[in-house]
Backbone as CSV, one residue per row, in Angstrom:
resi,resn,N_x,N_y,N_z,CA_x,CA_y,CA_z,C_x,C_y,C_z
1,MET,119.852,166.417,163.540,121.145,166.144,162.909,121.814,167.466,162.533
2,MET,123.118,167.588,162.832,123.848,168.799,162.481,124.071,168.870,160.966
3,ARG,124.222,170.096,160.475,124.442,170.266,159.046,125.726,169.575,158.610
4,GLU,125.625,168.823,157.521,126.774,168.105,156.973,127.308,168.769,155.715
5,PHE,126.422,169.403,154.915,126.823,169.984,153.639,126.533,171.482,153.611
6,ASP,127.485,172.239,153.051,127.292,173.675,152.831,127.153,174.014,151.355
7,LEU,127.468,173.058,150.487,127.400,173.268,149.035,126.840,172.014,148.385
8,VAL,125.753,172.181,147.626,125.139,171.086,146.877,125.315,171.390,145.393
9,VAL,125.992,170.498,144.694,126.299,170.703,143.272,125.536,169.664,142.455
10,PHE,124.858,170.140,141.418,124.083,169.269,140.538,124.723,169.173,139.166
11,ASP,124.736,167.967,138.618,124.889,167.806,137.178,123.617,168.360,136.525
12,TRP,123.652,168.567,135.213,122.489,169.115,134.527,121.734,168.048,133.727
13,ASP,122.305,167.624,132.586,121.611,166.672,131.713,121.464,165.315,132.400
14,GLY,120.237,164.825,132.461,119.975,163.532,133.056,119.821,163.556,134.563
15,THR,120.093,164.709,135.174,119.954,164.850,136.623,118.808,165.797,136.952
16,LEU,118.877,167.012,136.442,117.772,167.963,136.583,116.947,168.046,135.301
17,MET,117.625,167.976,134.160,116.968,168.067,132.862,116.753,166.665,132.298
18,ASP,115.528,166.357,131.901,115.188,165.035,131.387,115.567,164.954,129.912
19,SER,116.872,164.972,129.659,117.382,165.135,128.293,118.147,163.933,127.774
20,THR,118.210,162.847,128.540,119.020,161.700,128.124,118.591,161.169,126.766
21,SER,117.297,160.926,126.573,116.817,160.376,125.299,117.077,161.345,124.148
22,HIS,116.938,162.639,124.422,117.176,163.656,123.395,118.647,163.630,122.957
23,ILE,119.558,163.511,123.919,120.986,163.477,123.599,121.339,162.198,122.845
24,VAL,120.821,161.068,123.301,121.078,159.794,122.624,120.608,159.870,121.171
25,HIS,119.410,160.398,120.955,118.881,160.529,119.593,119.787,161.407,118.743
26,ALA,120.279,162.510,119.314,121.142,163.424,118.561,122.460,162.757,118.188
27,ILE,123.022,161.955,119.101,124.254,161.219,118.798,124.009,160.229,117.664
28,GLN,122.942,159.480,117.766,122.656,158.461,116.748,122.382,159.104,115.391
29,GLN,121.619,160.200,115.364,121.321,160.870,114.099,122.575,161.482,113.486
30,ALA,123.450,162.023,114.320,124.695,162.600,113.806,125.554,161.523,113.162
31,CYS,125.619,160.353,113.774,126.387,159.249,113.184,125.773,158.807,111.857
32,ARG,124.450,158.769,111.796,123.790,158.403,110.533,124.120,159.421,109.445
33,ASP,124.128,160.703,109.809,124.410,161.748,108.826,125.761,161.538,108.156
34,LEU,126.738,161.059,108.924,128.098,160.906,108.412,128.408,159.463,108.006
35,ALA,127.368,158.619,107.966,127.529,157.209,107.606,128.545,156.505,108.495
36,LEU,128.512,156.864,109.792,129.339,156.202,110.789,128.508,155.130,111.487
37,PRO,129.155,154.133,112.103,128.395,153.133,112.857,127.534,153.810,113.920
38,VAL,126.270,153.429,113.995,125.343,154.063,114.935,125.392,153.307,116.256
39,PRO,125.755,153.984,117.346,125.857,153.289,118.627,124.489,152.919,119.188
40,ALA,124.446,151.832,119.947,123.237,151.467,120.671,122.978,152.494,121.765
41,ARG,121.760,152.473,122.300,121.388,153.457,123.311,122.334,153.437,124.509
42,ASP,122.678,152.251,124.996,123.538,152.173,126.180,124.894,152.813,125.920
43,ALA,125.458,152.565,124.747,126.759,153.142,124.424,126.666,154.654,124.288
44,ALA,125.605,155.132,123.649,125.443,156.571,123.477,125.190,157.267,124.811
45,SER,124.387,156.651,125.661,124.077,157.292,126.943,125.274,157.274,127.885
46,HIS,126.176,156.306,127.714,127.304,156.203,128.639,128.235,157.407,128.554
47,VAL,128.317,158.072,127.404,129.263,159.194,127.251,128.655,160.526,127.676
48,ILE,127.378,160.532,128.026,126.749,161.787,128.454,127.444,162.295,129.708
49,GLY,127.757,163.563,129.710,128.459,164.172,130.828,129.899,164.511,130.524
50,LEU,130.457,163.905,129.461,131.816,164.221,129.041,131.821,165.439,128.127
51,ARG,132.996,166.039,127.964,133.141,167.100,126.965,132.693,166.554,125.623
52,LEU,131.953,167.366,124.842,131.305,166.871,123.635,132.275,166.197,122.676
53,ALA,133.391,166.838,122.363,134.333,166.250,121.407,134.905,164.940,121.936
54,ASP,135.181,164.884,123.243,135.704,163.647,123.836,134.667,162.536,123.758
55,ALA,133.398,162.885,123.987,132.329,161.892,123.929,132.161,161.349,122.515
56,LEU,132.089,162.249,121.536,131.824,161.820,120.164,133.025,161.145,119.513
57,ARG,134.211,161.407,120.017,135.402,160.744,119.477,135.284,159.230,119.593
58,ARG,134.549,158.759,120.577,134.390,157.316,120.785,133.591,156.665,119.658
59,PHE,132.856,157.473,118.899,132.030,156.938,117.818,132.592,157.277,116.449
60,CYS,133.805,157.806,116.440,134.452,158.194,115.181,135.699,157.312,115.010
61,PRO,135.659,156.308,114.134,136.800,155.397,113.981,138.096,156.146,113.677
62,GLU,139.223,155.578,114.100,140.518,156.251,113.935,140.798,156.583,112.481
63,ASP,140.363,155.712,111.567,140.662,155.974,110.159,139.759,157.049,109.560
64,ARG,138.808,157.564,110.374,137.949,158.652,109.917,137.968,159.801,110.920
65,ALA,139.083,159.933,111.641,139.194,160.933,112.709,138.980,162.351,112.197
66,GLU,139.280,162.557,110.908,139.111,163.915,110.362,137.645,164.339,110.316
67,GLN,136.727,163.396,110.507,135.306,163.718,110.472,134.751,164.157,111.839
68,LEU,135.601,164.126,112.861,135.106,164.487,114.190,134.482,165.884,114.242
69,PRO,135.105,166.928,113.675,134.454,168.247,113.715,133.066,168.235,113.060
70,ALA,132.928,167.510,111.946,131.620,167.432,111.291,130.624,166.671,112.150
71,LEU,131.106,165.664,112.884,130.219,164.914,113.780,129.731,165.795,114.917
72,VAL,130.624,166.618,115.459,130.233,167.563,116.507,129.184,168.535,115.983
73,ASP,129.397,169.062,114.789,128.430,170.006,114.203,127.081,169.329,113.979
74,ALA,127.109,168.098,113.484,125.854,167.382,113.241,125.120,167.115,114.540
75,PHE,125.855,166.738,115.594,125.215,166.536,116.896,124.537,167.818,117.358
76,ARG,125.242,168.923,117.283,124.676,170.192,117.770,123.407,170.547,117.006
77,ARG,123.402,170.285,115.715,122.221,170.583,114.911,121.024,169.751,115.374
78,HIS,121.254,168.473,115.581,120.150,167.610,116.023,119.760,167.899,117.469
79,TYR,120.734,168.209,118.300,120.432,168.487,119.707,119.578,169.738,119.855
80,GLN,119.909,170.767,119.076,119.179,172.034,119.207,117.782,171.962,118.609
81,ALA,117.545,171.006,117.724,116.207,170.841,117.157,115.259,170.344,118.247
82,ASN,114.162,171.053,118.415,113.130,170.686,119.396,113.632,170.711,120.836
83,LEU,114.709,171.450,121.099,115.221,171.525,122.468,114.185,172.115,123.418
84,ASP,113.325,172.968,122.886,112.311,173.593,123.746,111.266,172.590,124.234
85,GLN,111.295,171.380,123.686,110.364,170.344,124.145,110.943,169.477,125.262
86,VAL,112.225,169.661,125.572,112.863,168.922,126.661,112.523,169.622,127.972
87,THR,112.154,168.860,128.975,111.659,169.434,130.220,112.502,169.004,131.417
88,LEU,112.295,169.692,132.517,112.893,169.300,133.778,112.240,168.022,134.292
89,PHE,112.981,167.280,135.096,112.372,166.162,135.794,111.321,166.690,136.779
90,ASP,110.354,165.844,137.082,109.317,166.209,138.038,109.938,166.677,139.350
91,ALA,109.388,167.764,139.875,109.772,168.316,141.183,111.159,168.942,141.197
92,ALA,111.754,169.223,140.038,113.090,169.823,140.022,113.088,171.183,140.720
93,ARG,112.168,172.064,140.337,112.128,173.393,140.949,111.868,173.292,142.446
94,GLU,110.921,172.453,142.834,110.588,172.319,144.255,111.779,171.782,145.055
95,THR,112.504,170.838,144.477,113.682,170.286,145.150,114.738,171.358,145.361
96,LEU,115.008,172.139,144.338,116.004,173.202,144.449,115.579,174.259,145.464
97,GLU,114.316,174.628,145.440,113.828,175.630,146.387,113.922,175.128,147.824
98,THR,113.644,173.848,148.029,113.743,173.273,149.366,115.180,173.296,149.865
99,ILE,116.114,172.947,149.001,117.524,172.965,149.387,117.972,174.380,149.712
100,ARG,117.611,175.326,148.877,118.008,176.720,149.102,117.425,177.273,150.398
101,ALA,116.258,176.789,150.780,115.626,177.275,152.005,116.462,176.959,153.243
102,HIS,117.385,176.011,153.130,118.262,175.667,154.251,119.486,176.580,154.319
103,GLY,119.613,177.500,153.376,120.715,178.455,153.425,122.038,177.925,152.925
104,VAL,122.019,176.849,152.138,123.256,176.313,151.567,123.417,176.838,150.138
105,PHE,124.638,176.768,149.639,124.897,177.154,148.258,124.467,176.026,147.321
106,VAL,123.951,176.417,146.143,123.515,175.454,145.132,124.186,175.815,143.807
107,ALA,124.782,174.832,143.143,125.536,175.098,141.920,125.312,173.989,140.901
108,ILE,125.793,174.247,139.688,125.771,173.269,138.597,127.201,173.001,138.154
109,ALA,127.504,171.720,137.885,128.755,171.320,137.240,128.378,170.405,136.088
110,THR,128.582,170.847,134.866,128.048,170.134,133.710,129.066,169.968,132.595
111,GLY,128.906,168.894,131.859,129.705,168.681,130.662,129.229,169.480,129.468
112,SER,128.133,170.214,129.623,127.634,171.076,128.549,128.563,172.267,128.344
113,SER,128.427,172.901,127.195,129.125,174.155,126.954,128.422,175.268,127.715
114,ARG,129.112,176.410,127.843,128.480,177.559,128.499,127.241,178.004,127.723
115,ALA,127.355,178.081,126.402,126.206,178.511,125.599,125.054,177.523,125.730
116,GLY,125.373,176.210,125.734,124.328,175.204,125.844,123.609,175.256,127.170
117,LEU,124.362,175.429,128.255,123.730,175.521,129.574,122.869,176.767,129.678
118,GLU,123.382,177.896,129.233,122.610,179.143,129.319,121.328,179.045,128.496
119,ARG,121.423,178.393,127.351,120.230,178.231,126.517,119.192,177.369,127.235
120,ALA,119.643,176.271,127.813,118.723,175.367,128.510,118.110,176.032,129.737
121,LEU,118.915,176.748,130.504,118.394,177.452,131.677,117.352,178.482,131.274
122,GLY,117.597,179.121,130.131,116.623,180.089,129.647,115.308,179.441,129.254
123,VAL,115.383,178.226,128.686,114.171,177.518,128.275,113.322,177.140,129.481
124,VAL,113.964,176.637,130.544,113.197,176.126,131.692,112.998,177.157,132.789
125,GLY,113.748,178.258,132.754,113.477,179.369,133.649,113.817,179.155,135.109
126,ILE,114.965,178.510,135.393,115.337,178.321,136.802,116.750,178.832,137.104
127,ALA,117.299,179.696,136.257,118.671,180.168,136.456,118.858,180.821,137.816
128,GLU,117.805,181.475,138.329,117.930,182.204,139.591,118.087,181.280,140.796
129,LEU,117.897,179.983,140.607,117.993,179.043,141.727,119.423,178.545,141.951
130,PHE,120.381,179.008,141.149,121.763,178.571,141.283,122.665,179.754,141.625
131,ASP,123.570,179.510,142.565,124.501,180.551,142.994,125.721,180.632,142.089
132,ALA,126.017,179.557,141.374,127.146,179.543,140.437,126.999,178.332,139.531
133,THR,127.649,178.383,138.374,127.658,177.260,137.440,129.050,177.125,136.841
134,ARG,129.401,175.886,136.524,130.669,175.620,135.838,130.400,174.660,134.684
135,THR,131.055,174.919,133.545,130.912,174.095,132.345,132.292,173.698,131.835
136,VAL,132.310,172.892,130.782,133.596,172.486,130.215,134.284,173.624,129.476
137,ASP,133.612,174.744,129.284,134.282,175.897,128.687,135.218,176.586,129.673
138,GLU,134.983,176.372,130.977,135.840,176.992,131.999,136.708,175.978,132.735
139,CYS,136.414,174.699,132.580,137.038,173.674,133.425,137.432,172.452,132.602
140,HIS,138.260,171.610,133.214,138.526,170.295,132.640,137.236,169.477,132.645
141,SER,137.151,168.519,131.723,135.986,167.652,131.637,135.963,166.652,132.794
142,LYS,134.774,166.235,133.175,134.633,165.151,134.148,135.306,163.893,133.582
143,PRO,135.865,163.036,134.428,135.827,163.044,135.894,136.952,163.813,136.564
144,HIS,137.671,164.658,135.833,138.661,165.529,136.473,137.940,166.361,137.539
145,PRO,138.560,166.613,138.679,137.876,167.306,139.776,137.773,168.813,139.623
146,ASP,138.240,169.370,138.521,138.382,170.820,138.383,137.099,171.591,138.698
147,MET,135.953,171.133,138.203,134.709,171.871,138.434,134.413,172.004,139.926
148,LEU,134.551,170.900,140.653,134.277,170.943,142.088,135.340,171.732,142.835
149,LEU,136.578,171.647,142.395,137.629,172.444,143.021,137.351,173.931,142.850
150,GLN,136.951,174.323,141.645,136.652,175.740,141.396,135.455,176.215,142.219
151,LEU,134.395,175.402,142.272,133.205,175.806,143.018,133.488,175.871,144.514
152,SER,134.215,174.915,145.032,134.582,174.921,146.446,135.378,176.174,146.793
153,ASP,136.330,176.503,145.942,137.150,177.697,146.170,136.308,178.967,146.049
154,PHE,135.414,179.004,145.073,134.573,180.185,144.846,133.726,180.506,146.076
155,PHE,133.157,179.476,146.696,132.276,179.694,147.841,133.016,179.664,149.180
156,GLY,134.287,179.274,149.163,135.010,179.147,150.427,134.487,178.002,151.272
157,VAL,134.052,176.934,150.614,133.499,175.763,151.287,134.467,174.597,151.096
158,THR,134.763,173.867,152.151,135.664,172.732,152.017,134.993,171.615,151.221
159,LEU,135.802,170.836,150.539,135.273,169.738,149.732,134.621,168.670,150.597
160,SER,135.035,168.549,151.836,134.423,167.570,152.730,132.999,167.963,153.114
161,ARG,132.612,169.215,152.831,131.250,169.689,153.112,130.502,170.003,151.814
162,THR,130.969,169.368,150.728,130.376,169.532,149.400,129.835,168.188,148.934
163,VAL,128.651,168.190,148.319,128.087,166.946,147.782,127.714,167.163,146.321
164,MET,128.096,166.205,145.484,127.823,166.234,144.051,126.693,165.271,143.749
165,ILE,125.663,165.763,143.054,124.510,164.952,142.670,124.576,164.706,141.169
166,GLY,124.579,163.444,140.743,124.652,163.191,139.315,124.110,161.836,138.911
167,ASP,123.824,161.712,137.619,123.230,160.484,137.088,124.239,159.589,136.387
168,THR,125.522,159.967,136.392,126.527,159.167,135.695,127.720,158.872,136.585
169,SER,128.456,157.837,136.189,129.696,157.521,136.888,130.707,158.653,136.750
170,HIS,130.633,159.436,135.663,131.547,160.562,135.492,131.368,161.570,136.630
171,ASP,130.113,161.813,137.027,129.835,162.737,138.126,130.393,162.211,139.442
172,LEU,130.147,160.927,139.702,130.549,160.354,140.982,132.057,160.175,141.067
173,LEU,132.700,159.865,139.944,134.163,159.780,139.947,134.785,161.154,140.126
174,MET,134.173,162.186,139.570,134.646,163.549,139.806,134.602,163.866,141.297
175,ALA,133.502,163.487,141.954,133.392,163.722,143.395,134.490,162.973,144.148
176,GLN,134.726,161.718,143.777,135.803,160.946,144.401,137.143,161.631,144.212
177,ASN,137.416,162.051,142.988,138.707,162.662,142.680,138.904,163.991,143.404
178,ALA,137.801,164.668,143.704,137.884,165.950,144.407,137.953,165.783,145.919
179,GLY,137.574,164.611,146.411,137.509,164.417,147.848,136.221,164.940,148.448
180,SER,135.179,165.042,147.631,133.863,165.456,148.117,132.954,164.235,148.174
181,HIS,131.708,164.451,148.544,130.729,163.365,148.609,129.979,163.273,147.275
182,GLY,129.460,162.091,146.983,128.687,161.891,145.770,127.394,161.161,146.053
183,VAL,126.332,161.574,145.380,125.042,160.889,145.441,124.599,160.628,144.013
184,GLY,124.283,159.374,143.706,123.803,159.022,142.374,122.297,159.098,142.298
185,ILE,121.804,159.500,141.137,120.356,159.495,140.886,120.117,158.653,139.639
186,SER,119.214,157.699,139.737,119.149,156.623,138.745,118.200,156.887,137.584
187,HIS,117.608,158.083,137.483,116.624,158.305,136.421,117.245,158.847,135.135
188,GLY,118.582,158.864,135.059,119.244,159.453,133.901,119.967,158.457,133.021
189,ALA,121.252,158.707,132.766,121.979,157.984,131.718,122.565,156.653,132.155
190,HIS,123.037,156.540,133.397,123.747,155.333,133.813,122.893,154.498,134.754
191,SER,123.102,153.202,134.701,122.325,152.262,135.505,122.746,152.300,136.970
192,ASP,121.903,151.727,137.823,122.251,151.578,139.240,123.592,150.880,139.397
193,GLU,123.804,149.852,138.585,125.042,149.070,138.700,126.264,149.946,138.461
194,HIS,126.231,150.766,137.402,127.357,151.658,137.127,127.545,152.653,138.254
195,LEU,126.452,153.182,138.783,126.552,154.163,139.854,127.126,153.537,141.122
196,ARG,126.684,152.338,141.452,127.150,151.682,142.681,128.645,151.382,142.628
197,GLN,129.179,151.151,141.446,130.608,150.876,141.323,131.460,152.059,141.786
198,CYS,130.863,153.239,141.829,131.584,154.449,142.241,131.442,154.728,143.730
199,GLN,130.783,153.839,144.453,130.646,153.908,145.905,130.117,155.262,146.394
200,PRO,128.956,155.686,145.881,128.377,156.956,146.343,127.850,156.831,147.773
201,ARG,127.600,157.969,148.396,126.986,157.965,149.719,125.598,157.341,149.674
202,ALA,124.906,157.556,148.563,123.551,157.015,148.409,123.221,156.993,146.931
203,ILE,122.233,156.181,146.573,121.613,156.232,145.251,120.128,156.459,145.467
204,VAL,119.610,157.494,144.838,118.183,157.795,144.914,117.594,157.623,143.525
205,HIS,116.264,157.570,143.461,115.608,157.243,142.198,114.729,158.362,141.661
206,SER,114.670,159.470,142.394,113.881,160.615,141.949,114.353,161.838,142.717
207,LEU,113.976,163.011,142.241,114.343,164.239,142.947,113.631,164.371,144.296
208,PRO,112.343,163.997,144.424,111.745,164.027,145.768,112.480,163.111,146.750
209,GLU,112.933,161.946,146.301,113.699,161.055,147.169,115.038,161.699,147.551
210,LEU,115.656,162.384,146.598,116.889,163.115,146.902,116.634,164.171,147.972
211,SER,115.554,164.927,147.818,115.228,165.975,148.789,115.066,165.381,150.188
212,SER,114.393,164.246,150.281,114.202,163.594,151.583,115.529,163.147,152.176
213,TRP,116.437,162.673,151.330,117.746,162.236,151.817,118.596,163.431,152.275
214,LEU,118.517,164.531,151.532,119.362,165.684,151.828,118.901,166.481,153.051
215,GLN,117.599,166.670,153.213,117.135,167.632,154.203,117.701,167.423,155.603
216,PRO,117.748,166.213,156.132,118.323,166.057,157.474,119.802,166.409,157.540
217,ARG,120.479,166.370,156.392,121.911,166.620,156.340,122.228,168.085,156.048
218,LEU,121.177,168.902,155.897,121.351,170.331,155.659,121.032,171.155,156.900
219,GLY,120.722,170.485,157.986,120.494,171.171,159.260,119.092,171.733,159.401
């Protein structure tokens, strides 16, 4: 099979980093700190991947909107606690190394802040496996296509030869909006049903399964 993709872009939280439960816990604890209604797990996990303030605004009632900055601060405090105990999904490094061995570009597009991504990459020690990264500090939040547009332009790769890998509908809608391809991975924040609604090229259930799907398409 001829090469189909020249650029493979990964989401971070819930796709490569097994951080969904950690983020959900931080959202729920932050709401408790401010005596706000505590969202159920599904509601908290659904906002993962969005810009932090946009995500947390959904849990801050309009009549208490002035508490949003404090909610963001409380989330960050809980999120950073025990962050060093959050790990990569199984076979993450091996999957990335296999993709890179095909000579394609590998990047990250994440709803995390620049500081948050750099901190996480430092904890798990795989920064050298990415050719570029984009965060909400440099780009519009998902599902706006800005991250993929910037990465495509940076590498000189057309969007039709770019594939976005993510665990949320925000990732797959970003790919749709950019005119690139999308692949959902079901081990993170959103269910198979939510992912399928975005009509991805495929849905895989683990990183080794993703690697098997990608390799024939990388030439």
